[in-house]
C-alpha positions in Angstrom: -5.3 -6.0 -6.6 -5.0 -2.4 -7.9 -1.8 -0.6 -8.7 -1.9 2.9 -7.3 1.6 4.2 -8.1 4.6 3.1 -10.1 7.8 5.1 -10.4 11.5 4.4 -10.8 11.8 4.2 -7.0 8.4 2.7 -5.7 5.4 0.6 -6.5 2.2 0.8 -4.4 -0.5 -1.8 -4.8 -3.9 -1.8 -3.0 -5.0 -5.3 -2.1 -8.7 -5.4 -1.5 -10.6 -7.9 0.6 -12.1 -10.8 -1.3 -15.9 -11.0 -1.3 -17.1 -14.1 0.6 -18.1 -17.1 -1.5 -21.8 -17.7 -2.0 -23.4 -18.9 1.1 -20.6 -17.8 3.4 -21.3 -15.0 5.9 -19.8 -11.5 5.5 -16.7 -11.1 7.6 -17.0 -8.7 10.6 -14.1 -6.7 9.3 -13.2 -6.6 5.6 -9.4 -6.8 5.4 -7.5 -4.8 2.9 -3.9 -3.6 2.7 -1.2 -1.9 0.8 2.0 -3.2 -0.5 4.8 -0.7 -0.9 7.9 -1.9 -2.9 11.1 0.1 -2.6 12.8 -0.7 -5.9 16.0 1.0 -4.9 16.6 -1.2 -1.9 14.7 -4.3 -3.1 12.5 -4.4 -0.1 8.7 -4.5 0.5 6.4 -3.7 3.3 2.7 -4.7 3.6 0.5 -2.4 5.5 -2.7 -3.7 7.0 -4.9 -2.8 10.0 -4.3 0.6 11.5 -1.3 1.1 9.2 -3.5 0.6 6.1 -6.1 2.9 7.5 -3.5 5.6 8.0 -2.2 5.1 4.5 -5.7 5.3 3.1 -6.2 8.7 4.9 -2.9 9.8 3.2 -4.3 8.8 -0.2 -7.5 10.7 0.4 -5.5 13.8 1.4 -3.5 13.5 -1.9 -6.7 13.3 -3.8 -7.9 16.5 -2.3 -4.6 18.4 -2.7 -2.6 16.9 -5.5 1.0 16.5 -4.3 4.2 16.7 -6.4 6.0 13.5 -7.2 8.7 14.5 -4.7 6.1 14.8 -1.9 4.7 11.4 -2.7 8.2 9.8 -2.8 9.1 11.4 0.5 6.0 9.9 2.1 6.6 6.5 0.6 10.2 6.7 1.8 9.0 7.0 5.4 6.8 4.0 5.0 9.5 2.1 3.3 11.7 2.5 6.3 9.4 -0.1 7.9 10.4 -2.6 5.3 12.2 -5.6 6.7 11.3 -8.1 4.0 13.8 -8.4 1.1 12.1 -8.6 -2.3 12.5 -12.0 -3.9 11.5 -12.7 -7.4 9.9 -16.1 -8.2 
């Protein structure tokens, strides 16, 4: 788990696929994903599969052309609209 972004409004965490245990075969597809937490509305969304791939491309674009915080937050807001899971603290 690697925190990519943390602001007053959002947290973004990259969850990477676990390496297989010794003696286990490599999976055909290494799974990874991104969790986006909308702090303002106490919701979270987990992106995997094609959604994670699209978000990974967005991150690469940000690395090439550094965005403003407003641009990052606008993009995260669009992804956060997918959030249906209320955030529950344990």
